[in-house]
C-alpha positions, 0 to 999 in steps of 0.5 A, spaced: 228 404 436 228 406 428 234 408 425 233 415 421 239 419 417 241 427 417 243 430 411 248 437 411 250 439 406 257 442 408 261 449 406 267 450 406 273 453 402 277 451 396 282 450 401 278 445 406 275 442 400 282 440 397 284 437 404 277 433 404 279 430 398 286 427 400 284 425 405 278 420 400 285 417 395 287 415 402 281 411 404 281 409 397 286 406 397 287 403 402 282 401 400 284 396 394 290 395 398 286 391 404 282 388 396 289 386 394 290 383 399 284 378 399 285 376 392 291 375 393 289 370 400 284 366 395 289 364 390 294 362 395 289 358 399 287 354 392 294 353 390 295 350 398 289 347 397 291 344 390 298 341 393 293 337 398 295 343 403 289 341 409 290 348 412 289 354 409 287 361 413 282 366 409 283 373 411 278 375 415 277 382 420 280 381 425 286 380 421 285 386 416 285 390 422 292 388 424 292 390 416 291 396 417 295 398 423 302 396 421 300 400 414 299 405 419 306 405 421 310 405 413 306 408 409 305 416 411 299 417 407 295 412 411 298 413 418 294 420 417 288 416 417 284 416 423 285 409 427 276 408 427 276 411 419 281 406 417 277 400 420 271 402 417 274 402 410 276 393 412 268 392 414 267 395 407 271 390 404 269 385 410 263 386 409 262 385 401 264 378 401 259 376 406 254 379 402 257 374 396 258 368 401 250 370 403 249 369 396 253 363 394 248 360 399 242 363 398 245 361 389 243 369 388 247 371 381 251 376 379 253 378 386 261 378 386 265 378 392 269 386 392 274 388 387 278 394 385 274 400 384 277 408 380 277 412 385 271 417 382 267 411 384 269 412 392 266 419 395 266 417 402 268 415 408 266 414 416 267 415 423 262 410 426 263 412 433 259 419 433 263 423 439 271 425 440 273 424 434 267 427 429 261 431 433 256 436 431 255 441 434 254 449 434 253 449 428 260 446 426 262 439 424 268 437 427 273 433 425 279 429 428 284 430 423 280 434 420 278 441 423 272 445 423 268 446 417 261 450 417 254 446 416 247 447 414 244 444 419 237 448 418 233 442 423 234 438 429 238 432 430 233 427 434 235 421 438 242 418 439 248 420 434 251 413 432 256 413 427 258 420 422 260 420 415 263 424 410 260 424 402 262 428 395 256 428 391 253 432 386 259 437 387 258 438 394 260 436 402 254 433 404 255 431 412 251 425 414 249 422 421 245 415 423 241 416 429 237 412 433 231 415 436 224 411 438 219 410 433 214 414 437 218 420 436 220 420 429 213 416 426 205 417 426 203 411 429 198 406 427 192 410 433 186 405 435 181 411 434 184 412 428 177 413 422 180 415 416 181 409 411 185 405 409 188 405 402 193 400 397 196 403 391 199 399 385 206 403 383 206 404 375 210 408 370 204 411 367 203 414 374 207 413 378 202 410 384 194 410 384 190 409 391 185 405 390 180 410 391 181 413 384 188 417 387 193 418 381 200 421 384 203 424 377 210 428 380 213 430 374 218 425 371 224 430 372 229 426 367 225 427 361 225 434 362 231 436 363 232 432 356 235 438 352 239 440 355 242 434 358 243 432 351 247 439 349 251 438 355 253 431 354 255 431 347 259 437 349 263 433 354 262 427 349 267 432 344 271 434 349 273 427 351 274 426 344 280 431 344 282 428 349 284 422 346 286 426 340 292 428 345 293 422 349 294 420 341 300 425 339 303 424 346 304 417 344 306 418 338 310 423 340 313 418 346 314 412 340 318 417 336 322 419 342 324 412 345 320 414 351 314 410 355 307 412 353 303 415 358 297 412 360 290 416 358 288 417 365 295 420 366 294 426 361 289 432 365 284 435 363 282 441 359 278 447 363 272 447 358 273 439 360 272 441 368 268 446 365 263 442 361 263 436 368 260 441 373 255 443 367 253 437 367 254 435 374 248 440 377 244 438 371 244 432 373 243 434 381 237 438 379 234 432 377 235 428 383 232 433 387 227 434 383 226 427 384 227 427 391 223 431 393 216 430 390 216 423 393 217 425 399 211 430 398 208 425 396 209 421 403 207 426 406 201 426 403 200 419 404 201 419 410 197 426 411 191 422 409 189 415 410 190 410 416 195 404 413 197 404 407 198 398 402 203 397 397 204 393 391 211 389 393 214 386 385 221 386 382 224 392 379 229 389 374 224 386 369 222 394 367 231 395 368 231 390 362 226 392 358 229 396 353 223 401 351 222 401 359 229 403 361 228 410 361 221 411 363 222 406 369 229 410 371 226 416 372 219 414 376 225 412 382 218 406 384 224 404 389 225 409 392 219 412 392 216 405 395 223 406 401 221 414 403 213 411 404 216 405 408 220 411 413 214 415 413 209 411 415 213 407 421 208 401 422 202 403 418 206 400 412 203 394 409 207 390 403 202 386 399 203 381 394 203 382 386 199 375 386 193 371 389 195 364 390 191 359 385 188 366 381 193 370 379 198 376 378 193 383 380 193 386 373 190 380 370 185 378 375 179 382 377 177 383 384 172 377 383 176 373 381 176 372 375 182 373 370 182 378 365 189 378 360 191 385 358 196 388 354 202 393 356 198 397 351 191 396 356 190 401 361 182 400 362 180 393 366 173 391 362 171 383 367 166 378 362 163 376 369 161 381 373 161 387 368 167 392 372 170 396 367 175 402 370 182 403 369 187 398 370 191 402 376 185 403 379 182 395 379 190 392 382 190 398 388 183 394 389 186 388 388 193 389 394 188 393 398 184 386 399 190 382 400 193 387 406 186 389 409 181 384 406 176 391 405 175 395 398 174 401 396 167 404 395 170 408 389 169 401 384 162 398 382 161 390 380 155 391 378 153 393 371 147 398 372 150 402 378 156 404 374 161 409 376 164 416 375 170 412 375 168 408 370 164 412 364 170 416 366 174 410 364 170 409 358 170 416 355 177 416 356 177 410 351 173 412 347 177 418 346 184 415 346 182 410 341 178 416 336 184 420 337 189 414 335 184 414 329 184 421 328 193 421 327 192 415 323 187 417 318 192 425 318 196 426 311 203 425 312 208 430 309 213 427 304 220 427 306 225 426 302 229 421 300 236 424 297 241 426 305 241 433 304 250 432 306 255 436 305 258 433 300 251 434 296 251 441 297 253 447 292 256 453 296 252 452 301 245 451 298 240 443 297 241 441 291 235 440 287 234 434 286 233 433 294 227 440 293 221 437 293 213 440 290 213 444 299 219 448 297 219 453 291 226 451 287 229 458 288 234 461 283 243 460 285 243 466 279 247 463 274 246 465 267 239 470 271 
């Protein structure tokens, strides 16, 4: 049995959206209350240990279940939450602490216990038992205590439905149903008579995936293509946030003069223009996400149809994010999401391969023959002095991945210097063209730029200063004394 999640968009009216947001507000405040209880309990236990009291009682999930039921009796806002939803909030806090305890045991760094979070970071609530309290039927989702909502259920949910989650994402409400089904019903399993080829895949930034057969899967860079529009929209939004801060400063000064308490910045309302601009930026980011997700799914589908088994090199991704020169490109590629979709699409036909061979070295710094071939990141062509292999470095790495996982290699590589394949010739040609282009660019004359800053303070009547002009720009008469 394998889990599968199905996401559908809700069609809600403004009144229904306000009701869902109010429900989510109650879940958020309850979650912060439970986290505060945990933090206070930890401090109390530490104090008891310092005083020498041997018995301490740390809060657990059962204790917070009881606390949730007590809070529901005294707080009407929390009382209108369904009991399953309230208990799921406590489960989320418990899961956060369990991850923290596991990190302490294994020594994993940068893992902290749950803390209070802002409302903007809390976006979903879950009914952990699909059935009487929450269910989908005839194009409508029914939620206990909230009513029914129209759903765009564009496909059938297959399997045994387990949980139902309502999530606010990309400016819309979504329903996410998790179901479990037999693997043979949702994934194409490995068949004995399948005569398709096996393949290795090397993920990277220059190309998202390079297969061991020389194919490059290079979807468009969604964020890079939308950067111009995003930059303009986010600068406009930033200016409006700065104007909000100035209004807050004026309100603080007015409050001090009147001798009353100054309002907090979070209490300052957003202007209508700022709300509109936030929606504009959100739409642009949602478009980037949708484009990237579409191409990731398309690549996974192509590989699943074309090959019998696929091995993908497994390595950490944080070193790319920490590199300030590669962070944007690595985030735009979203290699981790591509691997997850491949694993979901291929099932047991997906194989994880190590990024290095024991006793030999890393896949990108060695040859298929086992010889060490050191390369920098800018070196895109692999040249082995031992076996004579010359090919694209990602192509070679993908073949090493296939060699590690399945013990085979693609026929597109040739280690015989006398029989260099077409791929090798193309790699040599690409390398020569790159060198020629770089040499040509270095020899191209560069237009001399003015060294005098053309600022508003050094202009007269909107015209550039005379000393700021170059020989390319002829000096025009200003009309004075003509």
